[in-house]
N, C-alpha and C positions, 0 to 999 in steps of 0.2 A: 391511515393512507394506505393505498393499494402502492407495494412499491417494488422494482423489479432490481434485482443484485444480480449482478456477475461476480465469480470467483465465490460462490455460496459457499462451497467445500471447502474453499483454503484458508488459510491462517487469518488474515484480516476480514475476508468476506463472512466466514462462519462464526469468527466472535461477534461481528457486527450483525449478523443475522440472527443469533438469539438475544442480542439487546434489544435489537426493534421488535421483535416479538412480545419482549416482555414488556415492550410501551404499548402494546395493543396494535400495532401496525400488522397488515398484510405483507407478507414477503414472498416472491415467485422468484427461485434462484435458477440459473443457469448451470448446467452441470453436465459432463460428456458421457457419463456411464450409468446404468442402470444401478449398479451396484450402491454409486455416489447418491442418485436419485431416490433409493430407497431409504439411504440413511438421512435425506433431509426430509424426506415423506414422515419419517419417523420423529423429527424434531418439532414438524410443526410447519415447515419449510415447504412451500410448493415448487417441486420440482420441475423447469423446464429442461428438455433434453436437446442438446444443442453445444454448439462452440462459437468462439467469435469470430468465425470464419460462414457461419450461417446469417447472411446478414438480414434478410428478410423476417427470419425470427426476432432479431433483434430491433429491427425498426416497427415491427408489430406491438412488440412486447412493451417498448418505450410507448407507442400511442396510446396503450391501456392504462398504464401506472401516471399515479399522482408524482412519483419519483423515480429516478433511475438512479444507481449508483454502482459505479465502475470500480470493482475492486481486482479484475481479474489480469490486468494487463497494461502497463503503462504506455506500449509503445506500438500498439495495435491501431495506426490510423484511420483503417476502414471502418473496423466494429466501431471507433467513437461517433464518424462521419454518420454511421447507419442510425446509431441511437439518437445523438442528434436530431437526424432526419425527421426520426417518429417526434422527436417532442416540439419539433419548430412550430411557433405560434401556437400552443397549447397551456403556456406560463406555467409548465410543469416545474419540477425541480432535476438539477443533473449535478452528480457529485462526481467529478474524476480524481482517481487516484495516482497521484505521479510519484517521483523518489526524488532525494538530496543528493543521488548522484549528479544529478545535473548541475551541480557548481563544487562537483569533484575535481581531484586533479591527479597528476601521476606521480604523485609522491613515492611511490612504491616503499612505502613503510620509513624513509630518512629524513623526513621533512615533517615539521606543523606548519600549515599555510596560516599567514598572518592578515588573510581577508577574512575580515568578520562584516556580512551583508546585514543592513539595517532595512526597516521599511522605506527609508528616505535614498537609498543607495541603490544603483541597476545593480542585478545580478549578472555576475560574470561566467556564462555559462560553457561549459567544456562542449569543445567542438564535435568531440565523440556523443555526446547527448544532444547536441542541438534537435534533431527530431523529437526527440521527446519534448524538449520545450516547445517545438511548435506544436504539439498537440496540446500542451496546455493551454497555450495564447488563442490555439481555436475554441477550444472549451470556453475561454473565456470572453471571446468575443461573442460568444453565443448570446450573451445576455443581450446583445442590442437586437436579437429577433425573438425577444420575450420568455427567452426559458431563465428562469433562476437558477446560473449556472456557476458552480465554484470548483475549484480545485485544492485537494489537501495532497501535501508534499510531507512523509513520512521520512522521520530519518531512520537509524537503523532499530527495530523493532526486537524488544523483549518479551519476555514472561510466558505462562502456560495458556495458549488459546483456548479458546470457552466452544469453537464449533469440532468439525470433525477432525481438522488438522490441530494439533495439539503444538507443535514444535515450532519456533522460529528458525532462521538459517544459521546466522554466524556463530553463535557461540555455542550451538549443538553441535556443527558439524566440528568445531575445533576441538569439541570434547571428544567427540568420535574419532577424530586423527588421532590426538593426543594419546588416548589408549591404544588405537593400532600401532603407533610408532614408539611408544615409551616416550614422546618427548612432545611437549607443545610446541608446536610451529606456527612463525609468525612469518610475515613477508619484510625481508629488509630487518630494521632497527627498531620498529613497530612503533616509530614515533607518531605516525598519524593519528591524529582525533577526527571521532564522529560523535555529532551529537544523537542520543539516542531516545528513546520514547516506550514505556509500559504499554501494552496491547490493550490492556482497559482502559489507560489514559487517551489513547490513539480511538477509540470507540467511542467513548464521551464526546471527543471533539465531533466524529462524524454525526452524531444525534445533535450536538447544538446546532453544528452547519446546515443540519436537514429542518432545523427549527429557525433560525434566525440570521444563518447569513446572507447578507445582500449580494444581488445578481452580478458577479464580474469579480467576485472576492478570493484570494488565496490565500493559505495558512501552510507554513511550516510546522510540523509537530513533532517538539523536542522536548524533554523536561531534565537532560542532563547530559555529558558527554565523557569519554574515556577514549586514550589511546590504545591500539591495539597490545601495546607491551603491561601496560595496566590488566588489559583484559588477561592475555598468556598467564601473567605472574599468580592470578587469581585463580586462573584455573590449574595452575601447577601446584600451589598451597593447598587449593581444595581437595585434589585425586592425589596428591603427596608424589607428584611426578616433577622431580627436581630441574630435568633438562627443559631449557627453552632453546630451540634451533632456530637461527635466523636466515631464511633461505632466500 
């Protein structure tokens, strides 16, 4: 397949791009700089210079592609609309990446939510993330226009990236911060728990969705969970930094 991928130099998109290439797909990757364009080219990804505000580029790339995968930004409505406009009526595939903070809460580390969402229960969307959820719904509604559209909602992602960007966000940041301050710092009591997923398992989900997801499907991606206190305790033990500070 000819695939247009946003976020090709990022943590998710870069890992996915290499997996797509290994499956024999042709990947055109959006990137903002000449430097990353050269790095993508060296990996076998065709670089497309531009960003999410270049709506004409997004629309034309989507029109030419068999599938479009957005891993760059979960909150850029105009970019998503441009790609959907390029796909409308052509029966191509579109995978949009959202994020599990749509059902987060304001625990500030001091409590563990009792809410458990299942396939047959409605999501309780945080008002601060309603705009993101509205984009998800717009993508899912595109199925009625002949687009094989679906949404993937990753939880916190960990693991060594396969593309240009090797590191995830949460644990590497906490590690760097702990080394700088000689203390592992977390918010509140650290009782808040998030589901998590390994980057390679997440990539597998994208590949499966590309092949098999029905139009209008959405998937949360997770294979475990941890509280931030547990994460802090692991970092403390691993780095031999005994102090855990509750901010």
